C-alpha positions, 0 to 999 in steps of 0.5 A, a space after each residue: 648392914 646384912 645383919 639388919 636386912 636379915 632381921 627385917 626379913 624375919 619380921 616380914 616372915 613372921 608378919 606373912 605367917 600371921 597373916 596366913 593364919 588369919 591373925 592381923 590379915 589387914 597388916 598385908 595392906 598396911 603402911 607397916 608392911 611397906 616400912 618392913 618391906 623397905 627395911 628388908 630391901 624388898 618390894 611390898 607389891 611384890 610380897 603382896 602378889 607372892 602372898 595372894 598367889 601362895 595363899 590361895 594354893 595353900 587353901 586349895 591344898 587344905 593347909 590354911 
């Protein structure tokens, strides 16, 4: 069970990295994100919130 969670957390991380780079930006609002979050045992709302905050902060720093 732990191995599966780690797998889905990695899928989530890769998806968020793609969104931050401007690839597949719609994924953050998709049903696929909700499914991945469910499988990774994390809240999709919290993931979206954290993504928005960190993306804004990184943009101010000129990193994205």
